[in-house]
Gaussian input, Z-matrix of N, CA and C with variables (Angstrom, degrees):
# hf/3-21g

backbone

0 1
 N
 C     1     B1
 C     2     B2     1     A1
 N     3     B3     2     A2     1     D1
 C     4     B4     3     A3     2     D2
 C     5     B5     4     A4     3     D3
 N     6     B6     5     A5     4     D4
 C     7     B7     6     A6     5     D5
 C     8     B8     7     A7     6     D6
 N     9     B9     8     A8     7     D7
 C    10    B10     9     A9     8     D8
 C    11    B11    10    A10     9     D9
 N    12    B12    11    A11    10    D10
 C    13    B13    12    A12    11    D11
 C    14    B14    13    A13    12    D12
 N    15    B15    14    A14    13    D13
 C    16    B16    15    A15    14    D14
 C    17    B17    16    A16    15    D15
 N    18    B18    17    A17    16    D16
 C    19    B19    18    A18    17    D17
 C    20    B20    19    A19    18    D18
 N    21    B21    20    A20    19    D19
 C    22    B22    21    A21    20    D20
 C    23    B23    22    A22    21    D21
 N    24    B24    23    A23    22    D22
 C    25    B25    24    A24    23    D23
 C    26    B26    25    A25    24    D24
 N    27    B27    26    A26    25    D25
 C    28    B28    27    A27    26    D26
 C    29    B29    28    A28    27    D27
 N    30    B30    29    A29    28    D28
 C    31    B31    30    A30    29    D29
 C    32    B32    31    A31    30    D30
 N    33    B33    32    A32    31    D31
 C    34    B34    33    A33    32    D32
 C    35    B35    34    A34    33    D33
 N    36    B36    35    A35    34    D34
 C    37    B37    36    A36    35    D35
 C    38    B38    37    A37    36    D36
 N    39    B39    38    A38    37    D37
 C    40    B40    39    A39    38    D38
 C    41    B41    40    A40    39    D39
 N    42    B42    41    A41    40    D40
 C    43    B43    42    A42    41    D41
 C    44    B44    43    A43    42    D42
 N    45    B45    44    A44    43    D43
 C    46    B46    45    A45    44    D44
 C    47    B47    46    A46    45    D45
 N    48    B48    47    A47    46    D46
 C    49    B49    48    A48    47    D47
 C    50    B50    49    A49    48    D48
 N    51    B51    50    A50    49    D49
 C    52    B52    51    A51    50    D50
 C    53    B53    52    A52    51    D51
 N    54    B54    53    A53    52    D52
 C    55    B55    54    A54    53    D53
 C    56    B56    55    A55    54    D54
 N    57    B57    56    A56    55    D55
 C    58    B58    57    A57    56    D56
 C    59    B59    58    A58    57    D57
 N    60    B60    59    A59    58    D58
 C    61    B61    60    A60    59    D59
 C    62    B62    61    A61    60    D60
 N    63    B63    62    A62    61    D61
 C    64    B64    63    A63    62    D62
 C    65    B65    64    A64    63    D63
 N    66    B66    65    A65    64    D64
 C    67    B67    66    A66    65    D65
 C    68    B68    67    A67    66    D66
 N    69    B69    68    A68    67    D67
 C    70    B70    69    A69    68    D68
 C    71    B71    70    A70    69    D69
 N    72    B72    71    A71    70    D70
 C    73    B73    72    A72    71    D71
 C    74    B74    73    A73    72    D72
 N    75    B75    74    A74    73    D73
 C    76    B76    75    A75    74    D74
 C    77    B77    76    A76    75    D75
 N    78    B78    77    A77    76    D76
 C    79    B79    78    A78    77    D77
 C    80    B80    79    A79    78    D78
 N    81    B81    80    A80    79    D79
 C    82    B82    81    A81    80    D80
 C    83    B83    82    A82    81    D81
 N    84    B84    83    A83    82    D82
 C    85    B85    84    A84    83    D83
 C    86    B86    85    A85    84    D84
 N    87    B87    86    A86    85    D85
 C    88    B88    87    A87    86    D86
 C    89    B89    88    A88    87    D87
 N    90    B90    89    A89    88    D88
 C    91    B91    90    A90    89    D89
 C    92    B92    91    A91    90    D90
 N    93    B93    92    A92    91    D91
 C    94    B94    93    A93    92    D92
 C    95    B95    94    A94    93    D93
 N    96    B96    95    A95    94    D94
 C    97    B97    96    A96    95    D95
 C    98    B98    97    A97    96    D96
 N    99    B99    98    A98    97    D97
 C   100   B100    99    A99    98    D98
 C   101   B101   100   A100    99    D99
 N   102   B102   101   A101   100   D100
 C   103   B103   102   A102   101   D101
 C   104   B104   103   A103   102   D102
 N   105   B105   104   A104   103   D103
 C   106   B106   105   A105   104   D104
 C   107   B107   106   A106   105   D105
 N   108   B108   107   A107   106   D106
 C   109   B109   108   A108   107   D107
 C   110   B110   109   A109   108   D108
 N   111   B111   110   A110   109   D109
 C   112   B112   111   A111   110   D110
 C   113   B113   112   A112   111   D111
 N   114   B114   113   A113   112   D112
 C   115   B115   114   A114   113   D113
 C   116   B116   115   A115   114   D114
 N   117   B117   116   A116   115   D115
 C   118   B118   117   A117   116   D116
 C   119   B119   118   A118   117   D117
 N   120   B120   119   A119   118   D118
 C   121   B121   120   A120   119   D119
 C   122   B122   121   A121   120   D120
 N   123   B123   122   A122   121   D121
 C   124   B124   123   A123   122   D122
 C   125   B125   124   A124   123   D123
 N   126   B126   125   A125   124   D124
 C   127   B127   126   A126   125   D125
 C   128   B128   127   A127   126   D126
 N   129   B129   128   A128   127   D127
 C   130   B130   129   A129   128   D128
 C   131   B131   130   A130   129   D129
 N   132   B132   131   A131   130   D130
 C   133   B133   132   A132   131   D131
 C   134   B134   133   A133   132   D132
 N   135   B135   134   A134   133   D133
 C   136   B136   135   A135   134   D134
 C   137   B137   136   A136   135   D135
 N   138   B138   137   A137   136   D136
 C   139   B139   138   A138   137   D137
 C   140   B140   139   A139   138   D138
 N   141   B141   140   A140   139   D139
 C   142   B142   141   A141   140   D140
 C   143   B143   142   A142   141   D141
 N   144   B144   143   A143   142   D142
 C   145   B145   144   A144   143   D143
 C   146   B146   145   A145   144   D144
 N   147   B147   146   A146   145   D145
 C   148   B148   147   A147   146   D146
 C   149   B149   148   A148   147   D147
 N   150   B150   149   A149   148   D148
 C   151   B151   150   A150   149   D149
 C   152   B152   151   A151   150   D150
 N   153   B153   152   A152   151   D151
 C   154   B154   153   A153   152   D152
 C   155   B155   154   A154   153   D153
 N   156   B156   155   A155   154   D154
 C   157   B157   156   A156   155   D155
 C   158   B158   157   A157   156   D156
 N   159   B159   158   A158   157   D157
 C   160   B160   159   A159   158   D158
 C   161   B161   160   A160   159   D159
 N   162   B162   161   A161   160   D160
 C   163   B163   162   A162   161   D161
 C   164   B164   163   A163   162   D162
 N   165   B165   164   A164   163   D163
 C   166   B166   165   A165   164   D164
 C   167   B167   166   A166   165   D165
 N   168   B168   167   A167   166   D166
 C   169   B169   168   A168   167   D167
 C   170   B170   169   A169   168   D168
 N   171   B171   170   A170   169   D169
 C   172   B172   171   A171   170   D170
 C   173   B173   172   A172   171   D171
 N   174   B174   173   A173   172   D172
 C   175   B175   174   A174   173   D173
 C   176   B176   175   A175   174   D174
 N   177   B177   176   A176   175   D175
 C   178   B178   177   A177   176   D176
 C   179   B179   178   A178   177   D177
 N   180   B180   179   A179   178   D178
 C   181   B181   180   A180   179   D179
 C   182   B182   181   A181   180   D180
 N   183   B183   182   A182   181   D181
 C   184   B184   183   A183   182   D182
 C   185   B185   184   A184   183   D183
 N   186   B186   185   A185   184   D184
 C   187   B187   186   A186   185   D185
 C   188   B188   187   A187   186   D186
 N   189   B189   188   A188   187   D187
 C   190   B190   189   A189   188   D188
 C   191   B191   190   A190   189   D189
 N   192   B192   191   A191   190   D190
 C   193   B193   192   A192   191   D191
 C   194   B194   193   A193   192   D192
 N   195   B195   194   A194   193   D193
 C   196   B196   195   A195   194   D194
 C   197   B197   196   A196   195   D195
 N   198   B198   197   A197   196   D196
 C   199   B199   198   A198   197   D197
 C   200   B200   199   A199   198   D198
 N   201   B201   200   A200   199   D199
 C   202   B202   201   A201   200   D200
 C   203   B203   202   A202   201   D201
 N   204   B204   203   A203   202   D202
 C   205   B205   204   A204   203   D203
 C   206   B206   205   A205   204   D204
 N   207   B207   206   A206   205   D205
 C   208   B208   207   A207   206   D206
 C   209   B209   208   A208   207   D207
 N   210   B210   209   A209   208   D208
 C   211   B211   210   A210   209   D209
 C   212   B212   211   A211   210   D210
 N   213   B213   212   A212   211   D211
 C   214   B214   213   A213   212   D212
 C   215   B215   214   A214   213   D213
 N   216   B216   215   A215   214   D214
 C   217   B217   216   A216   215   D215
 C   218   B218   217   A217   216   D216
 N   219   B219   218   A218   217   D217
 C   220   B220   219   A219   218   D218
 C   221   B221   220   A220   219   D219
 N   222   B222   221   A221   220   D220
 C   223   B223   222   A222   221   D221
 C   224   B224   223   A223   222   D222
 N   225   B225   224   A224   223   D223
 C   226   B226   225   A225   224   D224
 C   227   B227   226   A226   225   D225
 N   228   B228   227   A227   226   D226
 C   229   B229   228   A228   227   D227
 C   230   B230   229   A229   228   D228
 N   231   B231   230   A230   229   D229
 C   232   B232   231   A231   230   D230
 C   233   B233   232   A232   231   D231
 N   234   B234   233   A233   232   D232
 C   235   B235   234   A234   233   D233
 C   236   B236   235   A235   234   D234
 N   237   B237   236   A236   235   D235
 C   238   B238   237   A237   236   D236
 C   239   B239   238   A238   237   D237
 N   240   B240   239   A239   238   D238
 C   241   B241   240   A240   239   D239
 C   242   B242   241   A241   240   D240
 N   243   B243   242   A242   241   D241
 C   244   B244   243   A243   242   D242
 C   245   B245   244   A244   243   D243
 N   246   B246   245   A245   244   D244
 C   247   B247   246   A246   245   D245
 C   248   B248   247   A247   246   D246
 N   249   B249   248   A248   247   D247
 C   250   B250   249   A249   248   D248
 C   251   B251   250   A250   249   D249
 N   252   B252   251   A251   250   D250
 C   253   B253   252   A252   251   D251
 C   254   B254   253   A253   252   D252
 N   255   B255   254   A254   253   D253
 C   256   B256   255   A255   254   D254
 C   257   B257   256   A256   255   D255
 N   258   B258   257   A257   256   D256
 C   259   B259   258   A258   257   D257
 C   260   B260   259   A259   258   D258
 N   261   B261   260   A260   259   D259
 C   262   B262   261   A261   260   D260
 C   263   B263   262   A262   261   D261
 N   264   B264   263   A263   262   D262
 C   265   B265   264   A264   263   D263
 C   266   B266   265   A265   264   D264
 N   267   B267   266   A266   265   D265
 C   268   B268   267   A267   266   D266
 C   269   B269   268   A268   267   D267
 N   270   B270   269   A269   268   D268
 C   271   B271   270   A270   269   D269
 C   272   B272   271   A271   270   D270
 N   273   B273   272   A272   271   D271
 C   274   B274   273   A273   272   D272
 C   275   B275   274   A274   273   D273
 N   276   B276   275   A275   274   D274
 C   277   B277   276   A276   275   D275
 C   278   B278   277   A277   276   D276
 N   279   B279   278   A278   277   D277
 C   280   B280   279   A279   278   D278
 C   281   B281   280   A280   279   D279
 N   282   B282   281   A281   280   D280
 C   283   B283   282   A282   281   D281
 C   284   B284   283   A283   282   D282
 N   285   B285   284   A284   283   D283
 C   286   B286   285   A285   284   D284
 C   287   B287   286   A286   285   D285
 N   288   B288   287   A287   286   D286
 C   289   B289   288   A288   287   D287
 C   290   B290   289   A289   288   D288
 N   291   B291   290   A290   289   D289
 C   292   B292   291   A291   290   D290
 C   293   B293   292   A292   291   D291
 N   294   B294   293   A293   292   D292
 C   295   B295   294   A294   293   D293
 C   296   B296   295   A295   294   D294
 N   297   B297   296   A296   295   D295
 C   298   B298   297   A297   296   D296
 C   299   B299   298   A298   297   D297
 N   300   B300   299   A299   298   D298
 C   301   B301   300   A300   299   D299
 C   302   B302   301   A301   300   D300
 N   303   B303   302   A302   301   D301
 C   304   B304   303   A303   302   D302
 C   305   B305   304   A304   303   D303
 N   306   B306   305   A305   304   D304
 C   307   B307   306   A306   305   D305
 C   308   B308   307   A307   306   D306
 N   309   B309   308   A308   307   D307
 C   310   B310   309   A309   308   D308
 C   311   B311   310   A310   309   D309
 N   312   B312   311   A311   310   D310
 C   313   B313   312   A312   311   D311
 C   314   B314   313   A313   312   D312

   B1=1.4562
   B2=1.5174
   B3=1.2773
   B4=1.4447
   B5=1.5280
   B6=1.3165
   B7=1.4583
   B8=1.5247
   B9=1.3262
   B10=1.4636
   B11=1.5329
   B12=1.3271
   B13=1.4682
   B14=1.5245
   B15=1.3363
   B16=1.4611
   B17=1.5185
   B18=1.3159
   B19=1.4590
   B20=1.5195
   B21=1.3331
   B22=1.4621
   B23=1.5188
   B24=1.3230
   B25=1.4514
   B26=1.5259
   B27=1.3396
   B28=1.4573
   B29=1.5253
   B30=1.3308
   B31=1.4663
   B32=1.5283
   B33=1.3256
   B34=1.4685
   B35=1.5241
   B36=1.3342
   B37=1.4644
   B38=1.5239
   B39=1.3316
   B40=1.4524
   B41=1.5193
   B42=1.3310
   B43=1.4519
   B44=1.5185
   B45=1.3177
   B46=1.4602
   B47=1.5186
   B48=1.3272
   B49=1.4559
   B50=1.5165
   B51=1.3244
   B52=1.4602
   B53=1.5232
   B54=1.3420
   B55=1.4575
   B56=1.5233
   B57=1.3356
   B58=1.4585
   B59=1.5190
   B60=1.3186
   B61=1.4628
   B62=1.5277
   B63=1.3290
   B64=1.4531
   B65=1.5171
   B66=1.3324
   B67=1.4666
   B68=1.5220
   B69=1.3304
   B70=1.4607
   B71=1.5184
   B72=1.3321
   B73=1.4581
   B74=1.5302
   B75=1.3204
   B76=1.4641
   B77=1.5192
   B78=1.3292
   B79=1.4601
   B80=1.5231
   B81=1.3206
   B82=1.4659
   B83=1.5233
   B84=1.3235
   B85=1.4619
   B86=1.5259
   B87=1.3098
   B88=1.4628
   B89=1.5244
   B90=1.3269
   B91=1.4585
   B92=1.5249
   B93=1.3216
   B94=1.4582
   B95=1.5212
   B96=1.3292
   B97=1.4616
   B98=1.5258
   B99=1.3161
   B100=1.4556
   B101=1.5282
   B102=1.3323
   B103=1.4630
   B104=1.5268
   B105=1.3208
   B106=1.4764
   B107=1.5315
   B108=1.3458
   B109=1.4603
   B110=1.5190
   B111=1.3114
   B112=1.4633
   B113=1.5217
   B114=1.3079
   B115=1.4506
   B116=1.5274
   B117=1.3328
   B118=1.4577
   B119=1.5213
   B120=1.3403
   B121=1.4645
   B122=1.5259
   B123=1.3378
   B124=1.4603
   B125=1.5195
   B126=1.3327
   B127=1.4583
   B128=1.5168
   B129=1.3291
   B130=1.4630
   B131=1.5247
   B132=1.3259
   B133=1.4571
   B134=1.5268
   B135=1.3318
   B136=1.4594
   B137=1.5288
   B138=1.3358
   B139=1.4583
   B140=1.5192
   B141=1.3199
   B142=1.4628
   B143=1.5232
   B144=1.3391
   B145=1.4585
   B146=1.5245
   B147=1.3212
   B148=1.4645
   B149=1.5158
   B150=1.3281
   B151=1.4613
   B152=1.5210
   B153=1.3266
   B154=1.4657
   B155=1.5273
   B156=1.2825
   B157=1.4677
   B158=1.5271
   B159=1.3096
   B160=1.4693
   B161=1.5266
   B162=1.3039
   B163=1.4600
   B164=1.5117
   B165=1.3325
   B166=1.4555
   B167=1.5274
   B168=1.3386
   B169=1.4595
   B170=1.5118
   B171=1.3115
   B172=1.4510
   B173=1.5214
   B174=1.3347
   B175=1.4596
   B176=1.5228
   B177=1.3381
   B178=1.4668
   B179=1.5213
   B180=1.3258
   B181=1.4574
   B182=1.5348
   B183=1.3140
   B184=1.4638
   B185=1.5246
   B186=1.3418
   B187=1.4728
   B188=1.5308
   B189=1.3502
   B190=1.4654
   B191=1.5238
   B192=1.3173
   B193=1.4581
   B194=1.5232
   B195=1.3047
   B196=1.4609
   B197=1.5201
   B198=1.3325
   B199=1.4630
   B200=1.5223
   B201=1.3155
   B202=1.4597
   B203=1.5196
   B204=1.3267
   B205=1.4642
   B206=1.5162
   B207=1.3172
   B208=1.4543
   B209=1.5183
   B210=1.3088
   B211=1.4634
   B212=1.5298
   B213=1.3370
   B214=1.4686
   B215=1.5250
   B216=1.3305
   B217=1.4697
   B218=1.5297
   B219=1.3373
   B220=1.4715
   B221=1.5279
   B222=1.3212
   B223=1.4579
   B224=1.5166
   B225=1.3137
   B226=1.4597
   B227=1.5273
   B228=1.3240
   B229=1.4644
   B230=1.5294
   B231=1.3466
   B232=1.4689
   B233=1.5263
   B234=1.3294
   B235=1.4585
   B236=1.5209
   B237=1.3282
   B238=1.4659
   B239=1.5280
   B240=1.3274
   B241=1.4605
   B242=1.5363
   B243=1.3357
   B244=1.4576
   B245=1.5216
   B246=1.3358
   B247=1.4639
   B248=1.5245
   B249=1.3282
   B250=1.4637
   B251=1.5252
   B252=1.3261
   B253=1.4611
   B254=1.5148
   B255=1.3177
   B256=1.4556
   B257=1.5173
   B258=1.3057
   B259=1.4674
   B260=1.5217
   B261=1.3196
   B262=1.4553
   B263=1.5163
   B264=1.3203
   B265=1.4556
   B266=1.5275
   B267=1.3142
   B268=1.4612
   B269=1.5257
   B270=1.3167
   B271=1.4607
   B272=1.5242
   B273=1.3586
   B274=1.4668
   B275=1.5265
   B276=1.3132
   B277=1.4655
   B278=1.5250
   B279=1.3239
   B280=1.4622
   B281=1.5194
   B282=1.3181
   B283=1.4493
   B284=1.5196
   B285=1.3323
   B286=1.4568
   B287=1.5240
   B288=1.3187
   B289=1.4613
   B290=1.5139
   B291=1.3129
   B292=1.4628
   B293=1.5227
   B294=1.3176
   B295=1.4626
   B296=1.5261
   B297=1.3208
   B298=1.4629
   B299=1.5052
   B300=1.3074
   B301=1.4601
   B302=1.5150
   B303=1.3077
   B304=1.4578
   B305=1.5233
   B306=1.3045
   B307=1.4440
   B308=1.5104
   B309=1.3193
   B310=1.4544
   B311=1.5161
   B312=1.3181
   B313=1.4485
   B314=1.5028
   A1=108.89
   A2=115.21
   A3=122.03
   A4=110.87
   A5=115.31
   A6=122.52
   A7=113.96
   A8=115.39
   A9=121.64
   A10=107.96
   A11=118.94
   A12=120.70
   A13=111.59
   A14=116.03
   A15=121.56
   A16=109.65
   A17=115.84
   A18=121.66
   A19=106.34
   A20=116.66
   A21=120.97
   A22=111.49
   A23=114.58
   A24=122.49
   A25=108.84
   A26=115.18
   A27=121.32
   A28=107.42
   A29=116.22
   A30=121.47
   A31=111.11
   A32=115.94
   A33=123.26
   A34=113.66
   A35=116.77
   A36=121.62
   A37=108.67
   A38=116.41
   A39=122.57
   A40=110.49
   A41=116.22
   A42=122.70
   A43=107.75
   A44=117.14
   A45=121.87
   A46=107.78
   A47=116.13
   A48=122.30
   A49=109.11
   A50=115.15
   A51=122.53
   A52=106.26
   A53=116.77
   A54=121.75
   A55=111.27
   A56=115.46
   A57=123.24
   A58=109.43
   A59=116.18
   A60=121.71
   A61=108.26
   A62=116.15
   A63=122.06
   A64=114.45
   A65=117.80
   A66=120.65
   A67=110.48
   A68=115.94
   A69=122.28
   A70=107.25
   A71=116.44
   A72=120.86
   A73=111.06
   A74=113.95
   A75=121.83
   A76=107.79
   A77=115.96
   A78=121.88
   A79=107.51
   A80=117.14
   A81=121.66
   A82=113.93
   A83=117.14
   A84=121.12
   A85=108.11
   A86=116.57
   A87=120.59
   A88=109.89
   A89=115.93
   A90=122.07
   A91=106.27
   A92=115.38
   A93=121.11
   A94=112.72
   A95=117.98
   A96=120.70
   A97=112.45
   A98=117.27
   A99=120.70
   A100=112.43
   A101=116.32
   A102=120.39
   A103=113.92
   A104=116.22
   A105=121.31
   A106=111.49
   A107=115.61
   A108=121.39
   A109=109.50
   A110=114.49
   A111=121.41
   A112=108.17
   A113=116.33
   A114=121.51
   A115=107.68
   A116=117.15
   A117=121.18
   A118=114.57
   A119=117.96
   A120=121.18
   A121=109.19
   A122=116.01
   A123=121.43
   A124=111.03
   A125=116.08
   A126=120.95
   A127=111.78
   A128=115.16
   A129=122.91
   A130=108.78
   A131=116.99
   A132=121.30
   A133=108.83
   A134=115.95
   A135=122.41
   A136=111.77
   A137=116.18
   A138=120.79
   A139=107.69
   A140=116.29
   A141=121.40
   A142=107.60
   A143=115.76
   A144=119.34
   A145=110.58
   A146=115.16
   A147=121.24
   A148=109.14
   A149=115.26
   A150=121.85
   A151=108.37
   A152=119.02
   A153=123.33
   A154=114.59
   A155=119.12
   A156=124.08
   A157=113.77
   A158=118.49
   A159=121.99
   A160=108.31
   A161=115.92
   A162=122.04
   A163=108.39
   A164=116.56
   A165=121.66
   A166=108.41
   A167=115.16
   A168=121.43
   A169=110.36
   A170=116.12
   A171=123.89
   A172=104.74
   A173=116.66
   A174=122.00
   A175=110.14
   A176=115.67
   A177=120.35
   A178=107.18
   A179=115.09
   A180=121.96
   A181=108.31
   A182=116.81
   A183=120.72
   A184=114.07
   A185=118.47
   A186=120.00
   A187=111.15
   A188=116.87
   A189=125.52
   A190=116.01
   A191=118.78
   A192=119.03
   A193=107.64
   A194=116.42
   A195=121.22
   A196=109.34
   A197=116.14
   A198=122.15
   A199=109.36
   A200=117.07
   A201=122.95
   A202=107.66
   A203=116.14
   A204=119.47
   A205=109.65
   A206=115.16
   A207=121.84
   A208=108.82
   A209=116.55
   A210=120.65
   A211=110.78
   A212=116.49
   A213=120.42
   A214=112.31
   A215=117.76
   A216=121.67
   A217=112.22
   A218=116.61
   A219=120.49
   A220=109.04
   A221=115.12
   A222=122.44
   A223=110.93
   A224=114.90
   A225=121.23
   A226=107.06
   A227=118.17
   A228=120.82
   A229=112.72
   A230=118.39
   A231=121.74
   A232=110.91
   A233=116.61
   A234=120.39
   A235=111.59
   A236=115.87
   A237=122.95
   A238=109.19
   A239=116.75
   A240=121.47
   A241=110.99
   A242=115.23
   A243=122.43
   A244=108.14
   A245=117.66
   A246=120.58
   A247=109.81
   A248=115.19
   A249=120.30
   A250=109.29
   A251=116.91
   A252=119.29
   A253=112.86
   A254=115.76
   A255=118.71
   A256=109.80
   A257=115.62
   A258=121.35
   A259=108.29
   A260=116.54
   A261=122.34
   A262=109.53
   A263=116.10
   A264=119.20
   A265=108.22
   A266=116.73
   A267=120.01
   A268=109.32
   A269=117.40
   A270=121.71
   A271=111.05
   A272=116.90
   A273=119.13
   A274=113.08
   A275=118.12
   A276=120.15
   A277=113.24
   A278=117.59
   A279=119.76
   A280=110.48
   A281=116.21
   A282=121.71
   A283=113.79
   A284=117.64
   A285=121.22
   A286=109.68
   A287=116.61
   A288=122.00
   A289=108.05
   A290=116.43
   A291=121.96
   A292=108.93
   A293=116.43
   A294=121.23
   A295=107.13
   A296=116.83
   A297=120.34
   A298=110.42
   A299=115.70
   A300=121.63
   A301=111.40
   A302=115.48
   A303=121.13
   A304=108.16
   A305=116.17
   A306=121.55
   A307=108.84
   A308=116.06
   A309=121.04
   A310=108.30
   A311=115.93
   A312=121.53
   A313=108.14
   D1=164.40
   D2=-177.86
   D3=-126.56
   D4=151.90
   D5=171.50
   D6=54.78
   D7=56.02
   D8=177.05
   D9=-91.19
   D10=116.32
   D11=-179.90
   D12=-78.35
   D13=138.73
   D14=175.87
   D15=-138.43
   D16=140.37
   D17=169.60
   D18=-82.50
   D19=124.35
   D20=-173.67
   D21=-119.87
   D22=146.04
   D23=178.83
   D24=-109.05
   D25=112.31
   D26=179.78
   D27=-128.61
   D28=119.17
   D29=-178.24
   D30=53.67
   D31=42.51
   D32=178.35
   D33=61.94
   D34=26.67
   D35=176.36
   D36=-125.29
   D37=148.94
   D38=-179.39
   D39=-88.62
   D40=128.40
   D41=174.03
   D42=-130.25
   D43=146.51
   D44=176.24
   D45=-109.15
   D46=115.87
   D47=-179.89
   D48=-118.44
   D49=157.47
   D50=173.54
   D51=-117.47
   D52=123.71
   D53=-175.47
   D54=-111.72
   D55=146.92
   D56=177.34
   D57=-141.24
   D58=165.52
   D59=174.53
   D60=-58.78
   D61=135.93
   D62=-179.94
   D63=95.81
   D64=-12.48
   D65=179.45
   D66=-67.45
   D67=139.86
   D68=172.35
   D69=-84.73
   D70=133.14
   D71=-177.81
   D72=-131.75
   D73=158.37
   D74=175.21
   D75=-123.42
   D76=132.30
   D77=173.72
   D78=-78.45
   D79=131.35
   D80=-171.03
   D81=-110.73
   D82=19.34
   D83=178.26
   D84=-156.81
   D85=142.08
   D86=175.05
   D87=-66.17
   D88=135.77
   D89=172.59
   D90=-148.45
   D91=83.52
   D92=-175.88
   D93=-80.79
   D94=-20.97
   D95=-174.41
   D96=-83.04
   D97=-51.89
   D98=-173.50
   D99=-91.92
   D100=-59.11
   D101=-175.51
   D102=-90.31
   D103=-15.97
   D104=-176.94
   D105=57.01
   D106=48.02
   D107=177.29
   D108=-124.40
   D109=150.38
   D110=174.09
   D111=-106.15
   D112=158.91
   D113=172.66
   D114=-54.84
   D115=123.05
   D116=-179.64
   D117=102.70
   D118=-6.00
   D119=176.74
   D120=-62.06
   D121=137.01
   D122=-177.03
   D123=-108.92
   D124=151.85
   D125=177.54
   D126=-164.80
   D127=-178.70
   D128=-179.15
   D129=-128.09
   D130=131.85
   D131=178.73
   D132=-70.22
   D133=122.70
   D134=178.49
   D135=-100.50
   D136=-27.57
   D137=177.99
   D138=-154.78
   D139=142.49
   D140=176.81
   D141=-149.20
   D142=135.77
   D143=179.57
   D144=-152.76
   D145=146.01
   D146=174.91
   D147=-80.70
   D148=133.63
   D149=178.81
   D150=-136.42
   D151=112.49
   D152=173.93
   D153=28.00
   D154=84.26
   D155=176.65
   D156=61.33
   D157=21.06
   D158=179.80
   D159=-151.09
   D160=175.37
   D161=177.90
   D162=-133.99
   D163=131.82
   D164=176.68
   D165=-100.63
   D166=128.83
   D167=179.66
   D168=-118.23
   D169=143.59
   D170=173.54
   D171=-124.56
   D172=111.13
   D173=-173.44
   D174=-119.38
   D175=126.77
   D176=173.78
   D177=-86.32
   D178=113.40
   D179=-179.27
   D180=-74.21
   D181=149.65
   D182=-177.51
   D183=-62.22
   D184=-13.61
   D185=175.65
   D186=-89.62
   D187=15.89
   D188=174.49
   D189=76.36
   D190=15.09
   D191=171.91
   D192=-105.86
   D193=164.24
   D194=-178.36
   D195=-121.67
   D196=134.98
   D197=176.80
   D198=-117.45
   D199=132.25
   D200=172.52
   D201=-113.01
   D202=134.24
   D203=-177.30
   D204=-159.97
   D205=159.21
   D206=171.80
   D207=-86.45
   D208=143.63
   D209=178.76
   D210=-55.89
   D211=-37.48
   D212=-179.16
   D213=-64.63
   D214=-23.22
   D215=179.74
   D216=-79.35
   D217=-16.51
   D218=-178.92
   D219=-125.29
   D220=48.11
   D221=-176.75
   D222=-129.60
   D223=158.53
   D224=168.32
   D225=-117.11
   D226=-166.90
   D227=-176.34
   D228=-66.92
   D229=-15.33
   D230=179.82
   D231=-90.12
   D232=-46.21
   D233=-177.85
   D234=170.85
   D235=-167.22
   D236=-178.91
   D237=-70.67
   D238=137.23
   D239=-177.47
   D240=-87.67
   D241=62.62
   D242=-174.80
   D243=-144.48
   D244=145.71
   D245=176.00
   D246=-147.17
   D247=162.35
   D248=174.24
   D249=-67.74
   D250=150.93
   D251=-179.43
   D252=-148.87
   D253=63.51
   D254=174.62
   D255=-79.37
   D256=-22.39
   D257=175.31
   D258=-137.37
   D259=159.20
   D260=177.49
   D261=-129.90
   D262=146.70
   D263=171.34
   D264=-77.09
   D265=163.93
   D266=177.09
   D267=-59.28
   D268=-41.79
   D269=-179.32
   D270=-60.59
   D271=-50.06
   D272=-175.21
   D273=-74.78
   D274=-15.18
   D275=-178.90
   D276=-93.69
   D277=-2.46
   D278=-179.69
   D279=-58.83
   D280=128.86
   D281=177.90
   D282=84.84
   D283=0.85
   D284=-178.41
   D285=-86.76
   D286=134.07
   D287=173.85
   D288=-98.97
   D289=127.18
   D290=-178.45
   D291=-118.87
   D292=126.08
   D293=172.88
   D294=-97.48
   D295=115.77
   D296=-178.83
   D297=126.32
   D298=-156.60
   D299=-175.92
   D300=-85.48
   D301=141.81
   D302=172.04
   D303=-130.37
   D304=148.27
   D305=-179.62
   D306=-132.48
   D307=143.88
   D308=177.71
   D309=-117.92
   D310=130.65
   D311=179.18
   D312=-115.41

């Protein structure tokens, strides 16, 4: 599916994003038990669909594993702990390993 709107919680602030297959995303909260992701983990949406008052996401993590989850399972009281990540600030990219090209502006 394309253009699925989600209310997202990033740094305790509400943002409204629209997600589609192929979007680059960043996980914005540690979840070591269920999804095995840390705050700042990067991935690409491989599948997304609306399901009865929820959204199911299938994300290929940059370490080559895939996680499937409901948005409600990775949310706090504000929204889903996920954001777009076509670019990163210097602060948010600290400790990130990137395979490929990087550019600094």
